[in-house]
VOPAGU-2260 file (C-alpha; in pm, 1 decimal, decimal comma):
REM VOPAGU-2260
SITE   aa  ch    i         X         Y         Z
SITE  MET   A    0   11304,3   10051,9    8114,5
SITE  ALA   A    1   11197,5   10026,7    7721,4
SITE  PHE   A    2   11061,6    9677,1    7795,3
SITE  TRP   A    3   10746,7    9809,0    7927,9
SITE  SER   A    4   10479,1    9880,3    7638,4
SITE  ALA   A    5   10199,7   10024,0    7844,5
SITE  LEU   A    6   10125,0   10181,3    8170,6
SITE  THR   A    7    9747,6   10218,5    8311,1
SITE  VAL   A    8    9692,5   10451,2    8600,0
SITE  PHE   A    9    9352,1   10349,8    8762,5
SITE  GLY   A   10    9159,6   10578,3    8989,8
SITE  THR   A   11    8970,4   10527,5    9307,6
SITE  ALA   A   12    8916,3   10159,9    9283,6
SITE  ALA   A   13    8903,8   10073,8    9617,6
SITE  CYS   A   14    8685,0   10351,0    9712,9
SITE  GLY   A   15    8369,5   10204,3    9523,5
SITE  ASN   A   16    8462,7    9865,3    9613,7
SITE  GLN   A   17    8231,8    9806,1    9946,5
SITE  ALA   A   18    8310,5    9402,1    9909,8
SITE  ILE   A   19    8705,5    9452,3    9954,5
SITE  ASP   A   20    8655,4    9685,8   10253,2
SITE  GLY   A   21    8379,6    9485,1   10392,4
SITE  VAL   A   22    8591,0    9172,3   10399,3
SITE  ALA   A   23    8887,1    9341,4   10535,4
SITE  LYS   A   24    8685,9    9496,2   10815,6
SITE  SER   A   25    8585,1    9149,5   10939,1
SITE  ALA   A   26    8930,0    9107,7   11065,1
SITE  ASN   A   27    8994,2    9285,3   11400,4
SITE  SER   A   28    9155,0    9626,8   11268,2
SITE  ASN   A   29    9345,6    9645,3   11617,1
SITE  ASN   A   30    9588,1    9382,6   11469,8
SITE  ALA   A   31    9664,8    9568,4   11186,7
SITE  PRO   A   32    9971,6    9792,1   11233,6
SITE  GLN   A   33    9907,4   10132,5   11236,7
SITE  ILE   A   34   10063,5   10305,9   10913,9
SITE  ALA   A   35   10252,6   10661,0   10965,6
SITE  VAL   A   36   10289,0   10855,0   10627,1
SITE  PRO   A   37   10590,3   11085,8   10733,2
SITE  HIS   A   38   10478,1   11341,4   10439,2
SITE  PRO   A   39   10103,8   11310,1   10352,9
SITE  LEU   A   40   10014,8   11389,8    9985,9
SITE  ASP   A   41    9673,3   11517,6    9833,4
SITE  VAL   A   42    9583,8   11282,5    9576,9
SITE  THR   A   43    9237,4   11335,3    9506,1
SITE  ARG   A   44    9291,1   11528,4    9184,4
SITE  TYR   A   45    9466,8   11220,9    9040,9
SITE  ALA   A   46    9164,1   11003,6    9122,1
SITE  ALA   A   47    8948,5   11201,9    8898,9
SITE  ALA   A   48    9224,2   11275,1    8641,0
SITE  PRO   A   49    9476,3   10978,7    8680,7
SITE  CYS   A   50    9665,3   11038,9    8338,7
SITE  SER   A   51    9806,4   11359,6    8499,5
SITE  ALA   A   52   10032,8   11135,1    8753,8
SITE  MET   A   53   10280,2   11150,9    8495,4
SITE  ASP   A   54   10384,2   11435,3    8279,9
SITE  ALA   A   55   10625,7   11463,6    7972,8
SITE  ALA   A   56   10935,9   11476,0    8202,9
SITE  HIS   A   57   10859,0   11170,0    8367,9
SITE  LEU   A   58   10729,0   10998,8    8090,8
SITE  ARG   A   59   11063,1   11047,9    7888,5
SITE  LYS   A   60   11237,6   10849,9    8202,9
SITE  PHE   A   61   11032,6   10535,1    8108,4
SITE  ASN   A   62   11057,2   10592,6    7711,5
SITE  GLY   A   63   10704,4   10697,2    7732,7
SITE  ARG   A   64   10580,1   10778,9    7348,4
SITE  ALA   A   65   10263,4   10957,8    7407,0
SITE  PRO   A   66   10049,2   11117,3    7649,1
SITE  GLY   A   67    9820,0   10912,3    7850,3
SITE  ARG   A   68    9486,2   10763,3    7722,9
SITE  PRO   A   69    9187,8   10760,9    7937,7
SITE  ALA   A   70    9064,5   10422,3    8009,9
SITE  ARG   A   71    8878,2   10247,3    8292,1
SITE  SER   A   72    8983,8   10012,9    8579,4
SITE  PHE   A   73    8866,8    9674,9    8660,4
SITE  THR   A   74    8600,6    9841,9    8900,1
SITE  GLY   A   75    8505,7   10108,2    8600,3
SITE  ASP   A   76    8678,6   10387,4    8771,0
SITE  PRO   A   77    8880,0   10633,5    8571,8
SITE  ALA   A   78    9200,7   10507,6    8428,9
SITE  CYS   A   79    9494,3   10597,1    8198,6
SITE  SER   A   80    9738,7   10407,8    8004,8
SITE  TRP   A   81   10082,4   10506,9    7837,8
SITE  ASP   A   82   10262,0   10346,9    7572,4
SITE  PHE   A   83   10628,2   10273,8    7683,7
SITE  GLY   A   84   10741,6   10011,5    7412,6
SITE  GLY   A   85   10816,7    9666,6    7399,4
SITE  PRO   A   86   10573,0    9390,5    7331,3
SITE  HIS   A   87   10327,2    9214,2    7580,8
SITE  VAL   A   88   10413,4    9415,2    7904,1
SITE  VAL   A   89   10132,2    9636,2    8096,9
SITE  GLY   A   90   10204,3    9847,6    8408,7
SITE  GLY   A   91    9931,2   10012,5    8612,9
SITE  VAL   A   92    9865,0   10243,9    8910,4
SITE  ILE   A   93    9529,8   10272,3    9110,8
SITE  VAL   A   94    9483,2   10603,3    9312,8
SITE  ALA   A   95    9263,9   10435,6    9589,5
SITE  HIS   A   96    9049,7   10539,7    9878,0
SITE  ALA   A   97    9004,1   10327,1   10214,0
SITE  ASP   A   98    8901,4   10462,6   10562,2
SITE  ASP   A   99    9271,8   10387,3   10704,8
SITE  GLY   A  100    9468,7   10404,0   10386,5
SITE  LEU   A  101    9726,3   10131,0   10322,6
SITE  ARG   A  102    9630,1    9961,8   10650,0
SITE  LEU   A  103    9353,0    9822,3   10443,2
SITE  LEU   A  104    9609,4    9581,5   10274,7
SITE  TYR   A  105    9725,6    9484,7   10631,7
SITE  ARG   A  106    9374,5    9398,7   10716,2
SITE  LEU   A  107    9335,4    9187,4   10398,4
SITE  GLN   A  108    9635,6    9009,2   10482,3
SITE  LEU   A  109    9483,6    8920,3   10832,5
SITE  VAL   A  110    9176,0    8725,7   10684,0
SITE  GLY   A  111    9427,1    8545,4   10425,0
SITE  GLU   A  112    9372,2    8734,1   10119,6
SITE  TYR   A  113    9742,9    8685,7   10047,4
SITE  LEU   A  114    9771,5    8320,5   10136,7
SITE  GLU   A  115    9852,3    8204,0    9755,0
SITE  GLY   A  116   10018,9    8526,4    9662,2
SITE  TYR   A  117   10299,3    8745,9    9852,7
SITE  PHE   A  118   10267,1    9028,0   10090,2
SITE  SER   A  119   10618,2    9198,0   10191,5
SITE  PRO   A  120   10637,6    9557,2   10332,7
SITE  THR   A  121   10892,2    9778,9   10203,4
SITE  GLU   A  122   10924,5   10176,6   10149,6
SITE  VAL   A  123   10941,0   10409,4    9858,7
SITE  ALA   A  124   11114,7   10715,9    9882,6
SITE  ASP   A  125   11027,6   10734,6   10261,6
SITE  TYR   A  126   10662,6   10646,4   10226,1
SITE  PRO   A  127   10530,5   10298,2   10346,0
SITE  ALA   A  128   10459,3   10024,3   10085,7
SITE  VAL   A  129   10378,9    9684,3   10028,5
SITE  PHE   A  130   10448,5    9431,2    9781,6
SITE  HIS   A  131   10143,0    9238,8    9751,3
SITE  SER   A  132    9896,9    9001,5    9541,2
SITE  ARG   A  133    9639,5    8746,2    9575,4
SITE  ASP   A  134    9841,6    8539,0    9343,0
SITE  ASP   A  135   10208,7    8533,9    9291,3
SITE  GLY   A  136   10281,0    8614,2    8935,0
SITE  ARG   A  137   10635,9    8749,3    9009,3
SITE  PRO   A  138   10794,0    8429,2    8833,8
SITE  ASP   A  139   10564,7    8548,5    8527,0
SITE  GLY   A  140   10677,1    8898,6    8502,2
SITE  ALA   A  141   10408,6    9059,4    8742,5
SITE  CYS   A  142   10450,6    9254,7    9043,1
SITE  THR   A  143   10239,4    9468,8    9259,8
SITE  LEU   A  144   10314,0    9762,5    9503,4
SITE  GLY   A  145   10088,9    9972,0    9726,5
SITE  VAL   A  146   10218,5   10301,8    9855,5
SITE  GLY   A  147   10065,1   10490,8   10142,0
SITE  VAL   A  148   10043,3   10845,1   10040,4
SITE  ASN   A  149    9810,2   10959,3   10340,3
SITE  ALA   A  150    9574,8   10843,3   10624,0
SITE  GLN   A  151    9295,8   10765,2   10361,5
SITE  TRP   A  152    9462,4   10699,9   10009,2
SITE  TYR   A  153    9704,0   10502,4    9886,5
SITE  LEU   A  154    9846,6   10388,9    9531,5
SITE  VAL   A  155    9852,6   10030,4    9379,1
SITE  LEU   A  156   10086,1   10001,1    9113,8
SITE  THR   A  157   10115,1    9718,4    8899,4
SITE  VAL   A  158   10385,4    9598,2    8629,5
SITE  ILE   A  159   10338,5    9318,3    8421,4
SITE  GLY   A  160   10642,6    9196,0    8198,3
SITE  ARG   A  161   10745,2    8886,9    8036,4
SITE  PRO   A  162   10858,2    8583,0    8256,5
SITE  GLY   A  163   11197,9    8634,8    8423,8
SITE  ASP   A  164   11144,6    9011,0    8401,9
SITE  ASP   A  165   11215,7    9207,6    8723,2
SITE  SER   A  166   10885,7    9364,0    8766,4
SITE  CYS   A  167   10920,8    9433,7    9116,2
SITE  THR   A  168   11211,3    9661,1    9061,7
SITE  ALA   A  169   11037,8    9805,2    8777,5
SITE  VAL   A  170   10723,0    9890,1    8969,0
SITE  ARG   A  171   10916,2   10043,9    9242,1
SITE  ASN   A  172   11085,9   10250,8    8986,5
SITE  LEU   A  173   10755,8   10366,2    8863,8
SITE  ALA   A  174   10616,3   10454,8    9204,6
SITE  GLY   A  175   10903,7   10685,3    9269,2
SITE  ALA   A  176   10842,5   10857,2    8960,5
SITE  VAL   A  177   10484,7   10897,0    9036,9
SITE  LEU   A  178   10551,1   11024,9    9382,4
SITE  ASP   A  179   10795,7   11264,3    9249,4
SITE  ARG   A  180   10531,9   11411,4    9010,9
SITE  ILE   A  181   10253,4   11420,1    9281,2
SITE  GLU   A  182   10520,9   11582,8    9523,1
SITE  GLN   A  183   10592,4   11853,6    9252,8
SITE  GLY   A  184   10201,9   11917,0    9263,5
SITE  GLY   A  185   10172,3   11854,4    8895,8
């Protein structure tokens, strides 16, 4: 996994984004499936301190070179960046809040949010997940994954690599490491 050069962890992006939640609520929520999270996790502390989502042991698994650097997400919320080595590659995770957690992504799919992109349900370490994006950047090395962690919170992880990189496998591996860290209570 040395082909990653940076990882950014974003905090509470959906929490402050009324526009996204409003569009999704325009779809009939009854048509979106209920999302069961078998082992709910408390992630509120990671929204405020997203750099704590990876410790030194987890960073070593991804050839992380330094502790996280505080940053901001695209919505201005707390974020974190890590250097994983390699040129022109970025990854990220958003600790996001919504009234119905990961189900928000299903509601967005119902209103056509992913028509030009992709939406593919999956699981990571027994947690419900969805590969999703408004635009399909997978051929260019980009992949996004949402992972439900409890009824109101979900993680959104993105890896942007080089064209031809298997960023979807990379983002799944990254999600597993972040979930492991959160489960350990670190």
